[in-house]
N, C-alpha and C positions, 0 to 999 in steps of 0.2 A: 312265795307270795300267798299261796293258799293258807299257810299257817298264820301269817300276819292278818290277812283279811278276815279270818275266822275269830279273831280276838274281839271281844265286846268293846265298842267304841272306835274301832277301825272302820273307816268309811270306804276307802279305796286304796289300791296299790297300783302303781305304774312301773313298768320295767322298760328301760331304754338301753340301747347299745351305742357305743361311741361311733361318731362319724369323723370327729376331729378332737383330739385331746385324750386325756386319761382322767380317771381310771376307765377301764373297758366298759363297765356297766354302771348305770345310775338307777337306783330304785327310789321311788318317791311314795311315801305313805301319808295319807291324810286321815286325821282322827277328829272325833267330835270335839275334843279339847286337849290341851297339853296335859291335863290331869290323867288322861288315859295312859300316857307314856310313863307315868310314875306309879300306875296302878298295879294291883296284885296280879291281874290276868296277864298283863304284858310281861312283868318281871318273872312270873311263873314260867311262861313260854321260853324266855331267854335263859333261865336257870335250869330248865329241863328240856334241852333241845332234843328233837327227834334224832334217831340214828342217821337219817338222810341228811339232816342239817349238819351234824357233826362231820360226816364224811365229806360234805361239800365245802364248809367254811374253812377247813384246814388247808385248802388251796387258795384262799383269798389273800391277795397281796395289795398293798397300797390302798387300804380301806380308809375312806373318809366318811364319818358318820356324825351327824348332829341332830339332836332333838330340838326343833325350832318352833318358835311362835311366829306367825305371820304379822309382820310389822306394817306392811302396806301391800295392797294388791289392787291392780287395775287391769281392766280388759274385759272383753265380752265373751271370751271363749278359751278353748284349749287348742293346742297345735300338735301335729305329729312330730315336730322337731322341738327340742328344748336346749337352750344354752344355759350352762351353769357357771357362776362366778363365785369362787370361794376365796375368802380373804379375811383380814383382821383389821380392826379399827381401834386405836387407843381409846380408852374410856373417856379421856378428856375431850376427845373429838366426836364422840358418839352422837350427841344431839345435833351438831352441825351436819355431820355426815348423813344422818337419817333424813333430815330435811332436804339436803342436796340430792340424795338418791331418790326420794319420793318425787321431787320435781323432774328429775331425769327420766324416771320410769313413766311418769304421766305424759311426758313428751314422746317417749319411745313408742307407746302403744298407738300413737297416731300414724306410725310408719306403715308402709305396705308390708304385708306378710307377717305382722305381729298380732297375735291373738290375746296375749296377756303378759304381764310383768309383775313380779312379786319380790318383795324384800323380806327375808327371813333372818331372825336373830336367834342364835342358839342359847339354850339353857346349858351352860358349860358343866354345871354340877350334875344335872340329870344325864347329860351326854357321856360323862366320865364314869358312871356307875359300872363297876366291874361285875360281869356276869359269866356264867359257864360258857355261853356261846361266844362271848368276846375272847375268853381264854383259849378257846379251841381254834381261833384263827392263827394263821401262819405268822403274821406280823402284827405290830401295834396298829392302833386306830387313831388317825388324825381327827381332830374335832374342829372343823372350821367354825369360827364364831359368827361370821356374817356370810350369807348366801343370797345371791340374786338369781332368780330363774326368769328366763324370757322364753315364752312359748310362741311358736310360729309355724308356718307351713311353706311349701314350695320346694324349690331346688335346694338340696342340702348344702351344696357348695356356696351358693349365693347367701344362704342363711348364715353359714359359718363366717363369711366375709362381713356380713352385717353385725354378727356377734363380736368379731374382732374390732370392728370400728367402734362399737359401743364401749368395749373395754378401754379404748383410748379416750373416751369421753371425759370431760372434767369431773364427773361425779366420782370417778375412781382416782382422782389426782393423787399421785404418790403412793398408791396402795398395791399395785401390781397383782391383781387377782389371778388365780389359776382358772383358766377358761377352758371349757370343753363343750362340744356340741353333740347331741344325741338324737337318735331316731327312736320313736316309740315302737316297742316290740309287742307289749301286752298290757292290758289293763284289767283289773279285777275289782269287783265291788263285793261287799259283804253279802 
């Protein structure tokens, strides 16, 4: 995280550990724009990883990594818990799904214990760029095309039950998202 947070255009990084689901860790980085993720400073870091990074990432398994644009965001804050929903939507259904998910997230943030809800859509071409850091990983990297993040607080078990209930909501009809719930470990700003 210190390496990423030091890259110009990176605003903040958050690291979470799984309470329910996988993978074991979830890192979320926020940037000034998606252009930062295709910029020379970021690619330079990925193509010239530090020895510590190389030693660490060779143990990574089951990595899912997407460079996303925020398609919709609602809520007044952040939470110490976050639920992630990773899934795919057929291109022909994307516009309909985007509207249905926006409506579902807008309703969800009115629930107790929900601080914010966000719909992210991956730039699959940017996410698939091969870098030295990616090649150093023990296994391949999944690129989820669609990601929903729901932030909240309170009892982790109750929040996980709420996350599971949302996964069964009509907004995900027929999509079967991979759901995981995480607790915040650390946050860093530039």
